[in-house]
C-alpha positions as CSV (number, residue, x, y, z in Angstrom):
1,M,-72.4,-38.1,-118.5
2,K,-69.5,-40.2,-119.7
3,D,-69.2,-43.5,-121.5
4,I,-66.9,-45.6,-119.2
5,L,-65.6,-49.2,-119.7
6,V,-64.6,-51.2,-116.6
7,A,-62.5,-54.3,-117.5
8,G,-62.8,-56.8,-114.7
9,G,-65.9,-55.1,-113.6
10,A,-67.5,-58.2,-112.0
11,G,-64.6,-58.6,-109.6
12,F,-64.3,-57.3,-106.1
13,V,-62.9,-53.8,-106.9
14,G,-64.5,-53.6,-110.3
15,S,-68.1,-54.2,-109.1
16,H,-67.8,-51.4,-106.5
17,L,-66.4,-49.1,-109.1
18,C,-69.2,-49.8,-111.6
19,E,-71.8,-49.1,-109.0
20,I,-70.3,-45.7,-108.0
21,L,-70.0,-44.7,-111.6
22,L,-73.6,-45.6,-112.3
23,R,-74.8,-43.7,-109.2
24,Q,-72.9,-40.7,-110.6
25,G,-75.0,-40.9,-113.7
26,H,-72.5,-42.3,-116.2
27,R,-73.0,-45.0,-118.9
28,V,-71.0,-48.0,-117.8
29,T,-69.9,-51.0,-119.9
30,C,-68.6,-53.8,-117.7
31,I,-66.5,-56.6,-119.3
32,D,-65.5,-59.7,-117.5
33,N,-64.9,-63.4,-118.3
34,F,-65.8,-64.6,-114.8
35,Y,-62.4,-66.1,-114.3
36,T,-62.4,-64.6,-110.8
37,G,-65.3,-62.2,-111.1
38,R,-68.8,-63.2,-110.1
39,Y,-72.2,-62.5,-111.6
40,E,-73.6,-62.0,-108.1
41,N,-71.4,-58.9,-107.8
42,I,-73.1,-57.1,-110.7
43,S,-76.6,-58.6,-110.9
44,H,-78.2,-55.7,-109.0
45,L,-76.6,-53.2,-111.4
46,Y,-79.1,-54.1,-114.1
47,A,-81.5,-51.9,-112.2
48,F,-79.6,-48.9,-113.6
49,P,-80.7,-47.9,-117.1
50,Y,-77.1,-47.2,-118.3
51,F,-75.5,-50.4,-117.3
52,K,-74.3,-52.9,-119.9
53,F,-72.4,-56.2,-119.4
54,I,-70.3,-57.9,-122.1
55,R,-68.8,-61.3,-121.3
56,H,-65.3,-61.0,-122.8
57,D,-61.7,-62.1,-122.2
58,V,-59.3,-59.2,-122.6
59,L,-56.8,-61.5,-124.3
60,Q,-59.0,-60.9,-127.3
61,P,-59.1,-57.5,-128.9
62,L,-62.3,-55.5,-128.3
63,S,-64.1,-53.2,-130.7
64,I,-66.2,-50.5,-129.0
65,V,-66.6,-46.9,-130.1
66,G,-67.4,-43.8,-128.1
67,I,-65.6,-44.7,-124.9
68,D,-64.4,-41.8,-122.8
69,E,-62.6,-43.6,-120.0
70,I,-61.2,-47.1,-119.5
71,Y,-60.4,-48.6,-116.1
72,N,-58.3,-51.8,-116.4
73,L,-58.9,-54.1,-113.5
74,A,-58.8,-57.3,-115.5
75,C,-56.4,-59.6,-113.8
76,P,-56.5,-62.3,-111.0
77,A,-55.3,-60.5,-107.9
78,S,-55.0,-63.0,-105.1
79,P,-52.1,-65.5,-104.9
80,L,-54.5,-68.4,-104.8
81,H,-56.0,-67.3,-108.1
82,Y,-53.1,-65.8,-110.0
83,Q,-50.9,-68.9,-109.3
84,K,-53.6,-71.3,-110.4
85,D,-52.6,-70.6,-114.1
86,S,-49.6,-68.4,-113.9
87,I,-49.2,-68.2,-117.7
88,Y,-52.7,-67.0,-118.1
89,T,-52.1,-64.4,-115.4
90,L,-49.1,-63.1,-117.2
91,K,-50.8,-63.0,-120.5
92,T,-53.8,-61.1,-119.0
93,S,-51.5,-58.5,-117.5
94,V,-49.5,-58.0,-120.6
95,I,-51.6,-58.9,-123.7
96,G,-54.8,-57.8,-122.0
97,T,-53.4,-54.4,-121.1
98,L,-52.1,-54.0,-124.6
99,N,-55.5,-54.8,-126.1
100,L,-57.2,-52.3,-123.8
101,L,-54.5,-49.6,-124.5
102,E,-55.2,-50.0,-128.2
103,L,-58.9,-49.6,-127.6
104,A,-58.1,-46.4,-125.6
105,R,-55.9,-45.1,-128.4
106,K,-58.5,-45.6,-131.1
107,N,-61.2,-43.9,-128.9
108,H,-58.9,-41.2,-127.5
109,S,-59.9,-42.5,-124.1
110,R,-58.4,-41.7,-120.7
111,F,-56.9,-44.9,-119.3
112,L,-56.4,-46.0,-115.7
113,Q,-54.2,-49.0,-115.0
114,A,-54.8,-50.8,-111.7
115,S,-51.3,-51.8,-110.8
116,T,-50.2,-53.2,-107.4
117,S,-48.0,-52.9,-104.4
118,E,-46.6,-56.2,-105.5
119,V,-44.4,-54.3,-108.0
120,Y,-42.2,-53.5,-105.0
121,G,-41.7,-57.2,-104.3
122,D,-40.1,-57.9,-100.8
123,P,-39.1,-54.2,-100.3
124,Q,-35.8,-53.1,-99.0
125,V,-37.2,-49.5,-98.6
126,H,-39.8,-48.8,-96.0
127,P,-42.4,-47.3,-96.4
128,Q,-42.5,-47.7,-100.1
129,T,-42.5,-44.6,-102.3
130,E,-43.3,-44.5,-106.0
131,I,-39.7,-43.7,-106.9
132,Y,-38.6,-47.1,-105.4
133,W,-37.9,-49.6,-108.2
134,G,-38.6,-52.6,-106.0
135,N,-37.0,-55.9,-105.1
136,V,-38.8,-58.5,-107.2
137,N,-37.9,-62.2,-107.9
138,P,-38.4,-62.5,-111.6
139,N,-38.5,-66.3,-111.5
140,G,-40.5,-67.0,-108.4
141,V,-44.1,-68.3,-108.0
142,R,-45.4,-64.8,-107.6
143,S,-43.5,-63.4,-110.6
144,C,-46.4,-64.0,-113.0
145,Y,-48.3,-61.3,-111.2
146,D,-45.4,-59.1,-110.0
147,E,-43.6,-58.9,-113.3
148,G,-46.9,-58.9,-115.3
149,K,-48.0,-55.8,-113.5
150,R,-44.6,-54.2,-113.9
151,C,-44.7,-54.8,-117.7
152,A,-48.2,-53.4,-117.8
153,E,-47.0,-50.2,-116.2
154,S,-44.2,-50.0,-118.9
155,L,-46.7,-50.4,-121.7
156,C,-48.9,-47.6,-120.2
157,M,-45.9,-45.3,-120.1
158,D,-44.9,-46.1,-123.7
159,Y,-48.4,-45.4,-124.9
160,Y,-48.2,-42.1,-123.1
161,R,-44.8,-41.2,-124.6
162,Q,-45.4,-42.6,-128.0
163,H,-49.1,-41.8,-128.6
164,G,-49.8,-39.1,-126.1
165,L,-52.4,-41.3,-124.4
166,P,-53.6,-39.9,-121.1
167,V,-52.7,-42.8,-118.8
168,K,-53.1,-43.0,-115.0
169,I,-51.2,-45.7,-113.0
170,I,-52.2,-46.5,-109.4
171,R,-50.5,-49.0,-107.2
172,I,-53.1,-50.7,-105.0
173,F,-52.1,-51.9,-101.5
174,N,-54.1,-54.6,-99.7
175,T,-57.7,-53.8,-100.1
176,Y,-60.7,-55.5,-98.4
177,G,-64.5,-55.2,-98.0
178,P,-67.8,-56.5,-99.3
179,N,-67.8,-58.4,-102.6
180,M,-64.5,-60.2,-101.8
181,S,-64.7,-63.7,-103.1
182,F,-65.5,-66.3,-100.5
183,D,-62.6,-68.5,-101.7
184,D,-59.9,-66.1,-102.9
185,G,-57.4,-67.1,-100.2
186,R,-56.7,-63.5,-99.1
187,V,-55.9,-62.9,-95.5
188,V,-58.8,-60.8,-94.5
189,S,-61.5,-63.0,-96.0
190,N,-59.9,-66.2,-94.8
191,F,-59.5,-64.9,-91.2
192,I,-63.1,-63.7,-91.1
193,I,-64.6,-66.9,-92.5
194,Q,-62.4,-69.1,-90.3
195,A,-63.3,-67.1,-87.3
196,L,-67.1,-67.1,-88.1
197,R,-66.9,-70.9,-88.6
198,R,-64.7,-71.4,-85.5
199,Q,-62.0,-73.0,-87.5
200,D,-58.3,-72.7,-86.8
201,I,-57.0,-69.3,-88.1
202,T,-53.9,-70.1,-90.1
203,L,-50.9,-67.9,-89.9
204,Y,-48.1,-68.4,-92.4
205,G,-44.8,-67.8,-90.6
206,D,-45.0,-66.4,-87.1
207,G,-47.4,-63.6,-88.1
208,S,-44.9,-60.8,-87.7
209,Q,-45.0,-59.8,-91.4
210,T,-46.9,-56.6,-91.9
211,R,-49.5,-55.3,-94.3
212,S,-51.5,-52.0,-94.6
213,F,-55.2,-52.7,-95.1
214,Q,-57.3,-50.3,-97.1
215,Y,-61.1,-50.4,-97.1
216,I,-62.7,-50.6,-100.6
217,D,-64.5,-47.2,-100.3
218,D,-61.2,-45.4,-99.8
219,L,-59.7,-47.1,-102.9
220,I,-62.6,-46.2,-105.1
221,D,-62.4,-42.6,-104.0
222,G,-58.7,-42.5,-104.9
223,M,-59.3,-44.1,-108.3
224,L,-61.9,-41.6,-109.3
225,R,-59.7,-38.7,-108.2
226,M,-56.8,-40.1,-110.1
227,M,-58.8,-40.4,-113.3
228,C,-59.7,-36.7,-113.1
229,T,-56.1,-35.4,-112.9
230,V,-54.5,-33.4,-115.7
231,D,-53.3,-35.4,-118.8
232,S,-49.6,-34.7,-117.9
233,F,-49.9,-36.5,-114.6
234,T,-49.5,-40.2,-115.1
235,G,-48.4,-41.5,-111.7
236,P,-47.7,-44.1,-110.5
237,V,-49.5,-43.2,-107.3
238,N,-49.7,-45.4,-104.2
239,L,-53.3,-45.9,-102.9
240,G,-53.3,-47.6,-99.6
241,N,-53.7,-47.1,-95.9
242,P,-50.4,-46.3,-94.2
243,E,-51.6,-47.8,-90.9
244,E,-49.2,-50.8,-90.6
245,C,-50.5,-54.0,-88.9
246,T,-49.0,-57.4,-88.3
247,I,-50.8,-60.4,-89.7
248,K,-51.0,-61.8,-86.1
249,D,-52.6,-58.6,-84.8
250,L,-55.1,-58.7,-87.6
251,A,-56.0,-62.3,-86.6
252,V,-56.5,-61.2,-83.0
253,Q,-58.7,-58.3,-84.0
254,V,-60.9,-60.5,-86.3
255,I,-61.3,-63.0,-83.4
256,K,-62.4,-60.2,-81.1
257,L,-64.8,-58.6,-83.5
258,T,-66.4,-61.9,-84.5
259,Q,-66.5,-63.0,-80.8
260,S,-65.1,-66.3,-82.0
261,D,-63.3,-69.0,-80.0
262,A,-61.1,-69.9,-83.0
263,R,-57.4,-70.8,-82.3
264,I,-54.4,-69.3,-84.1
265,V,-52.1,-71.9,-85.6
266,C,-48.9,-71.4,-87.6
267,R,-47.8,-72.9,-90.9
268,P,-44.6,-72.5,-92.9
269,L,-44.1,-69.2,-94.7
270,P,-44.7,-69.4,-98.5
271,M,-42.0,-68.5,-101.0
272,D,-41.3,-64.8,-101.7
273,D,-43.9,-63.6,-99.2
274,P,-43.0,-59.9,-98.4
275,C,-42.0,-59.3,-94.8
276,R,-43.2,-55.7,-94.7
277,R,-45.6,-53.6,-96.8
278,K,-46.6,-50.0,-96.1
279,P,-47.4,-47.3,-98.6
280,D,-46.0,-43.8,-98.6
281,I,-49.1,-41.8,-99.7
282,G,-47.6,-38.4,-99.8
283,L,-48.0,-38.1,-103.5
284,A,-51.7,-39.1,-103.3
285,C,-52.2,-36.5,-100.6
286,R,-50.6,-33.7,-102.6
287,M,-51.9,-34.5,-106.1
288,L,-55.3,-36.1,-105.4
289,E,-56.1,-34.4,-102.1
290,W,-56.8,-38.0,-100.9
291,K,-56.3,-40.0,-97.8
292,P,-58.0,-43.1,-96.4
293,M,-61.0,-42.3,-94.1
294,V,-62.2,-45.7,-93.0
295,S,-60.6,-47.3,-89.9
296,L,-59.6,-50.9,-89.9
297,N,-62.1,-51.6,-87.1
298,E,-64.9,-50.0,-89.0
299,G,-64.0,-51.7,-92.3
300,L,-63.6,-55.1,-90.7
301,L,-67.1,-54.8,-89.0
302,N,-68.6,-54.1,-92.5
303,T,-66.8,-57.0,-94.0
304,I,-67.7,-59.4,-91.2
305,H,-71.4,-58.4,-91.7
306,Y,-71.1,-59.2,-95.4
307,F,-69.5,-62.6,-94.9
308,K,-72.1,-63.5,-92.2
309,N,-74.8,-63.0,-94.8
310,I,-72.8,-65.1,-97.3
311,L,-72.4,-67.9,-94.8
312,N,-76.1,-67.9,-94.1
313,T,-76.9,-68.6,-97.8
314,K,-77.4,-72.2,-98.9
315,E,-75.0,-72.0,-101.8
316,H,-72.0,-71.8,-99.5
317,E,-73.1,-74.5,-96.9
318,E,-70.6,-77.1,-98.1
319,V,-67.7,-74.7,-98.8
320,D,-64.7,-75.4,-96.5
321,I,-61.7,-73.0,-96.8
322,K,-59.7,-74.6,-94.0
323,G,-56.9,-75.7,-96.4
324,F,-56.6,-72.4,-98.4
325,A,-53.2,-70.7,-98.3
326,V,-53.2,-67.3,-96.7
327,I,-50.4,-65.4,-98.3
328,G,-50.5,-61.9,-96.7
329,S,-52.2,-60.4,-99.8
C-alpha cells in the first residue's frame, strides 16, 4: 500500500486515476480547486476507506508528509477552459508544478508530470517522436498552455538533475471517455452531445485536420506503468493512440453511432490549431510494454452511453453547447 497524491484529481483524467489507485488498495489524497474538476466525478470515491479529498489550489504551497507518489494533473486542459484565464493557466502549469515538485522533494516522492502533445505545437515532423522539439507559437492564444507545459517539463528535469528527484514525464495525446466535462469544448464531447441533441455538428476548417484519439482506460494504464519505471528513466514518453483520424471522419462516425440526423457545418479554423497530430509510441512500447487496447468505435460507444445518461439528468436540461468552439483538442 502506498500513499499517493493526485493533483487535479476531480478532473476527467484524475478521477479515473484516483479510482484505479483505490481499487489497487492504495491510500489516495485527491486535491482539486474545482476550477474545471467536478465533485460529481469523485463523490462515489468516499465509499473507499482510504480516500481523502482536500480542496486546494496548487498555486499555494502544500504541506503533507508521508507521500510516496505524486501525480500532477492540475491544469485546465481544453482550449475553452485554458483560454478563459490564460494567465491563471500559465501560473498553474509553472508555479503549481514548482510547488508540487517541492512537496515531492521534501517527501522523497516519485513524481509524474502530465504533459501534453501540445508541446509539439503545429508539428513539422510526423508522427511526433519524443526527440522532436516542436513548432510552438510562444505568443499565440494557445501559448499559455503549450509553453506552460513546456516550462513544467523543464522544471521536472531540473529537479531530477539538481535534486535527484525521480520524475516521470508523459505527453498525453487526445484522450476521451466517461467523466469528460459536459461543457469543456473538446471535439469528442461536443460532437457526441450535438449529435444526441440533433444539433448541427460544427467543424472548424474543412475537417481535414487529424487527431489520434485515446480512450481513458489506455491512458491510465500507461500512467501507472510509467510511474513504476526505474528512477533513471524520466521520459518524456508519448501516450496516445497512433490510429490517425480526420475530424470530419470522427463527426461522421459519431453521427452513425448515435443514429442521429445532425448536419455537419463548417466554421473558420481557430488560430494555431494544429493540422496533424499523431504520436510515435515506440518508446512506450519498449520501455513500458504498453500499447492502446480500446478501439475508437468501442471507446465512442462507451462515451456516448455516458453522455446519454448525463443528458437525461435534470441538471443539464437547460445547457446548450451549440456555440462552443471545437478546437481539435
